[in-house]
C-alpha positions as CSV (number, residue, x, y, z in Angstrom):
1,M,-23.3,-38.3,-39.3
2,A,-22.3,-36.5,-36.1
3,S,-24.9,-34.5,-34.3
4,S,-24.3,-30.9,-33.5
5,N,-24.7,-31.5,-29.8
6,S,-22.0,-34.2,-29.5
7,K,-19.9,-34.0,-26.3
8,G,-16.6,-33.8,-28.2
9,T,-17.2,-30.5,-29.9
10,F,-15.7,-27.3,-28.5
11,Q,-18.3,-24.6,-27.9
12,P,-16.4,-21.2,-27.5
13,D,-17.9,-18.8,-25.0
14,S,-20.0,-16.1,-26.5
15,D,-18.3,-12.8,-27.0
16,V,-18.6,-10.6,-23.9
17,H,-19.6,-7.0,-24.7
18,I,-17.9,-4.4,-22.6
19,S,-19.6,-1.1,-22.4
20,Y,-17.8,2.2,-22.1
21,E,-19.1,2.5,-18.5
22,D,-17.8,-1.0,-17.7
23,Q,-14.4,-0.1,-19.2
24,Q,-14.3,3.0,-17.1
25,K,-14.9,0.9,-14.0
26,I,-12.2,-1.5,-15.0
27,N,-9.8,1.4,-15.5
28,I,-10.7,2.9,-12.1
29,F,-10.1,-0.5,-10.5
30,A,-6.7,-0.7,-12.1
31,R,-5.8,2.8,-10.9
32,L,-7.0,2.0,-7.4
33,N,-5.0,-1.2,-7.4
34,A,-1.8,0.7,-8.5
35,K,-2.4,3.3,-5.8
36,L,-2.9,0.6,-3.2
37,E,0.4,-1.0,-4.1
38,D,2.1,2.4,-3.8
39,I,0.6,2.8,-0.4
40,K,1.8,-0.6,0.7
41,D,5.4,0.3,-0.5
42,D,5.2,3.7,1.4
43,V,4.0,1.9,4.6
44,K,6.9,-0.6,4.3
45,I,9.4,2.3,3.9
46,K,8.0,4.2,6.8
47,E,8.0,1.1,9.0
48,N,11.7,0.6,8.3
49,D,12.3,4.3,9.1
50,L,10.4,3.9,12.4
51,K,12.5,0.8,13.2
52,S,15.7,2.8,12.5
53,L,14.5,5.5,14.8
54,E,13.7,3.0,17.5
55,D,17.2,1.5,17.1
56,A,18.7,5.0,17.4
57,C,16.8,5.6,20.6
58,D,18.1,2.4,22.0
59,E,21.7,3.2,21.0
60,I,21.7,6.7,22.5
61,A,20.2,5.5,25.7
62,L,23.7,4.1,26.4
63,F,25.4,7.5,26.0
64,D,26.5,9.8,28.8
65,D,24.3,12.8,29.6
66,D,26.9,15.3,28.7
67,E,27.9,13.7,25.3
68,Q,27.2,15.8,22.2
69,I,25.3,13.7,19.5
70,P,25.3,14.6,15.8
71,Y,21.7,14.9,14.5
72,L,21.0,15.3,10.8
73,V,18.8,18.3,10.0
74,G,18.3,18.6,6.2
75,E,21.8,18.3,4.8
76,V,23.7,19.4,7.9
77,F,24.6,17.6,11.2
78,I,24.0,19.6,14.3
79,Y,25.4,18.6,17.7
80,Q,22.8,18.3,20.5
81,D,22.8,17.0,24.1
82,L,21.3,13.6,24.9
83,E,17.9,14.9,26.1
84,T,17.3,17.1,23.1
85,T,18.3,14.3,20.7
86,Q,15.9,11.9,22.5
87,K,13.1,14.4,22.3
88,C,13.8,14.9,18.5
89,L,13.8,11.2,17.9
90,E,10.5,10.7,19.8
91,E,8.9,13.5,17.8
92,A,10.1,11.9,14.6
93,K,8.7,8.5,15.7
94,E,5.3,10.1,16.5
95,K,5.2,11.8,13.1
96,I,6.1,8.6,11.2
97,S,3.5,6.6,13.2
98,A,0.8,9.1,12.4
99,E,1.8,8.9,8.7
100,I,1.6,5.1,8.8
101,T,-1.9,5.3,10.4
102,A,-3.0,7.8,7.8
103,L,-1.7,5.5,5.0
104,N,-3.5,2.5,6.5
105,T,-6.7,4.4,6.8
106,K,-6.4,5.5,3.1
107,S,-5.7,1.9,2.2
108,V,-8.9,0.7,3.8
109,G,-10.9,3.3,1.9
110,I,-9.3,2.2,-1.4
111,K,-10.0,-1.5,-0.6
112,D,-13.7,-0.6,0.0
113,Q,-13.9,1.1,-3.3
114,M,-12.2,-1.9,-5.0
115,S,-14.6,-4.3,-3.3
116,E,-17.6,-2.4,-4.7
117,L,-16.1,-2.4,-8.2
118,K,-15.2,-6.1,-7.9
119,A,-18.7,-7.0,-6.9
120,H,-20.2,-5.1,-9.9
121,L,-17.7,-6.4,-12.4
122,Y,-17.7,-10.0,-11.3
123,G,-21.5,-9.9,-11.2
124,K,-21.6,-8.7,-14.8
125,F,-18.7,-10.7,-16.3
126,G,-18.3,-13.7,-14.0
127,S,-15.3,-15.8,-15.0
128,H,-14.6,-13.6,-18.1
129,I,-12.7,-11.2,-15.9
130,N,-9.9,-11.6,-13.4
131,L,-9.4,-8.8,-10.9
132,E,-7.2,-10.7,-8.4
133,A,-3.6,-9.7,-7.9
134,D,-1.0,-12.1,-9.0
135,E,1.0,-12.9,-5.8
């Protein structure tokens, strides 16, 4: 007769009860995680835009002072002198840099919220929950 405590028997984990409040916290975590991913994508796009603007600044630095440079405004190109174009590009770079800074600040706030939720949920559910992103 085998005893009920034999080492070969599989003992399934007890069912984990998830309250409505806990489910809400899991949902909030998922939404924050999705928002964080969107912000990361936006930052990457803006960093590429900033690089393009820097490349354009480098290129037009080689132009003559009296050369007219086509500059896209909305759906139309306007022709500007070198100084005006450089000024417009610098303003665009500053604007994008400010947007990147704002997105990074927002990202930090979201990460803080996610850390609080993680601490609560892991504290309650331990290894029964996985909140780590699959990389």
